[in-house]
C-alpha positions in Angstrom: 98.2 -15.1 186.5 101.9 -15.0 186.9 103.9 -12.7 184.6 106.3 -15.5 183.6 103.8 -17.4 181.5 103.1 -14.6 179.0 106.8 -13.6 179.0 108.0 -17.1 178.2 105.1 -17.6 175.6 106.0 -14.4 173.8 109.7 -15.3 173.8 108.9 -18.7 172.3 106.6 -17.1 169.7 109.3 -14.6 168.8 111.7 -17.5 168.1 109.3 -19.6 166.1 107.7 -16.9 163.9 110.8 -16.1 161.9 111.5 -19.9 161.5 108.0 -20.4 160.1 108.4 -17.6 157.7 111.7 -19.1 156.5 109.9 -22.3 155.6 107.5 -20.4 153.3 109.8 -17.8 151.8 113.0 -18.4 149.7 116.5 -18.2 151.0 118.7 -15.1 150.6 119.7 -11.9 152.3 116.9 -9.9 150.8 114.4 -12.4 151.9 115.9 -12.5 155.4 115.0 -8.8 155.6 111.5 -9.5 154.4 111.2 -12.3 157.1 112.4 -9.8 159.7 109.7 -7.2 158.7 106.9 -9.8 158.5 108.0 -11.2 161.8 108.0 -7.8 163.4 104.4 -7.1 162.2 103.2 -10.5 163.4 104.8 -10.2 166.8 103.5 -6.6 167.3 100.0 -7.9 166.6 100.4 -11.0 168.8 101.7 -8.9 171.7 98.9 -6.3 171.3 96.3 -9.0 171.3 98.0 -10.6 174.3 97.7 -7.4 176.3 94.1 -7.1 175.3 93.4 -10.6 176.6 95.3 -10.0 179.8 93.3 -6.9 180.5 90.2 -9.1 180.6 86.8 -7.4 180.7 88.5 -4.0 180.9 90.2 -4.5 177.5 87.1 -3.4 175.5 86.8 -0.3 177.7 90.4 0.7 177.3 90.3 0.0 173.6 87.3 2.4 173.2 88.9 5.1 175.4 92.5 4.9 174.2 92.7 2.9 171.0 96.5 3.2 170.7 97.1 2.0 174.3 97.6 -1.6 173.2 99.9 -0.6 170.3 102.1 1.3 172.7 102.2 -1.6 175.1 103.1 -3.8 172.1 105.9 -1.5 171.1 107.3 -1.6 174.7 107.1 -5.3 174.7 109.4 -5.2 171.7 112.2 -4.9 174.3 111.4 -8.6 175.1 110.6 -10.1 171.8 112.9 -8.0 169.6 116.3 -9.5 170.7 114.9 -13.0 170.6 113.6 -12.4 167.1 116.9 -11.0 166.0 118.7 -14.1 167.3 116.3 -16.3 165.5 116.8 -14.4 162.3 120.6 -14.6 162.7 120.3 -18.4 163.1 118.3 -18.9 159.8 121.3 -18.7 157.3 122.8 -21.8 159.0 120.0 -23.9 157.5 120.3 -22.5 154.0 120.8 -25.2 151.3 121.1 -23.1 148.1 122.3 -19.7 149.2 125.6 -18.8 150.9 125.8 -16.2 153.6 
């Protein structure tokens, strides 16, 4: 499998997740911070599960031997999804109807 498919997929997910949270939660600066925290948790989980899946059959063995391995990989992948998520969060106030930035 090429490395580009997971990278592009993770970048797309990191753009969409904050947008989806903004459709559920109210507008406002405080809520924007909550959306950022929730998005970070979801993206960390998505990337950890993604690495587990990419490991294939060895994923279960690695998980038993080094349970934090996938969490560390997820944190490292934050270098990819973090900036995209921040850009998505910065774009959210443009669509606010009731609150002003």
